[in-house]
C-alpha positions as CSV (number, residue, x, y, z in Angstrom):
1,M,6.5,-5.6,-12.3
2,R,7.4,-4.0,-9.1
3,L,5.5,-1.6,-7.7
4,Y,5.2,1.7,-5.6
5,M,2.3,2.0,-3.8
6,E,1.2,4.8,-1.0
7,V,-1.9,4.3,0.9
8,R,-3.3,7.5,2.6
9,I,-5.6,7.0,5.2
10,P,-8.4,9.1,6.7
11,V,-8.3,11.2,9.9
12,E,-11.5,10.3,11.4
13,K,-11.6,6.4,9.8
14,G,-7.9,5.8,10.8
15,N,-9.1,6.2,14.2
16,V,-12.1,4.3,14.1
17,S,-10.0,1.8,12.4
18,F,-7.0,2.3,14.9
19,A,-9.4,1.7,17.8
20,D,-11.1,-1.6,16.8
21,G,-8.5,-3.0,14.9
22,T,-8.9,-3.1,11.3
23,M,-6.9,-1.0,10.4
24,E,-3.6,-3.6,11.8
25,E,-6.0,-6.8,9.7
26,A,-6.5,-4.7,6.7
27,L,-2.9,-3.7,6.2
28,M,-1.6,-7.3,7.8
29,D,-3.7,-8.6,5.1
30,F,-2.4,-6.7,2.1
31,I,1.5,-7.4,3.2
32,D,0.5,-11.4,3.9
33,A,-1.2,-11.3,0.0
34,A,1.1,-9.0,-1.5
35,K,4.7,-9.8,0.6
36,P,6.4,-6.3,-0.1
37,E,10.2,-6.2,-0.1
38,A,9.4,-3.1,1.7
39,A,6.8,-1.5,3.8
40,Y,7.4,2.2,5.5
41,F,4.6,3.7,7.9
42,H,4.4,7.7,8.6
43,L,2.1,10.8,8.0
44,R,1.6,12.3,4.7
45,D,-0.4,16.0,5.0
46,G,-1.6,15.1,8.7
47,K,-2.8,11.3,7.6
48,R,-1.9,8.2,8.3
49,A,-0.1,6.8,5.4
50,A,2.4,3.5,4.4
51,V,4.0,3.3,1.2
52,F,5.0,-0.4,-0.3
53,I,7.2,-1.5,-2.6
54,F,6.4,-4.8,-4.0
55,E,6.1,-7.2,-7.0
56,E,3.0,-7.9,-9.0
57,T,2.4,-10.2,-12.3
58,Q,-1.2,-10.4,-12.4
59,P,-3.0,-6.5,-12.6
60,A,-6.2,-8.3,-10.9
61,K,-4.4,-8.8,-7.5
62,L,-3.7,-5.7,-7.9
63,M,-7.3,-4.1,-8.0
64,A,-8.4,-6.9,-5.2
65,H,-5.2,-5.3,-2.8
66,N,-6.6,-1.5,-3.6
67,E,-10.9,-2.4,-2.8
68,A,-9.7,-4.3,0.4
69,L,-7.6,-1.2,1.4
70,F,-10.6,1.1,0.1
71,A,-13.2,-0.6,2.2
72,A,-11.4,-1.4,5.3
73,L,-10.3,2.1,5.8
74,D,-11.5,4.6,3.0
75,A,-7.3,4.5,1.9
76,E,-6.6,6.9,-0.8
77,I,-4.1,4.7,-3.3
78,W,-1.3,6.1,-5.6
79,T,0.2,3.1,-7.6
80,Q,3.4,3.4,-10.3
81,P,5.7,0.9,-12.1
82,T,9.4,1.7,-10.1
83,L,13.2,0.7,-11.1
84,T,15.7,-0.3,-8.8
85,L,18.9,1.3,-9.8
86,E,20.1,-2.2,-11.1
87,D,16.6,-2.1,-13.7
88,L,17.5,1.6,-14.6
89,K,21.2,0.7,-15.6
90,S,19.9,-2.2,-17.5
91,Q,18.0,0.4,-19.7
92,M,21.2,2.4,-20.5
């Protein structure tokens, strides 16, 4: 299943994790594990944020991804299934 994941990092934890390198490590670990087809980084509500689009067939892996980002970055995470235009057309 293709998933849309948004990750928000609180400012204080973001400052510390940026300075000590744990932010880069946590994000790269996620990217290496999930192999997203797209990754975007931006600000949301004044916080560092990222959006990832990736395929995941094993629900347990999703929990592992979340727990790693929660632990390393105190992240807030939103995940939802998402479709491409081709996926949507195939359902019409």
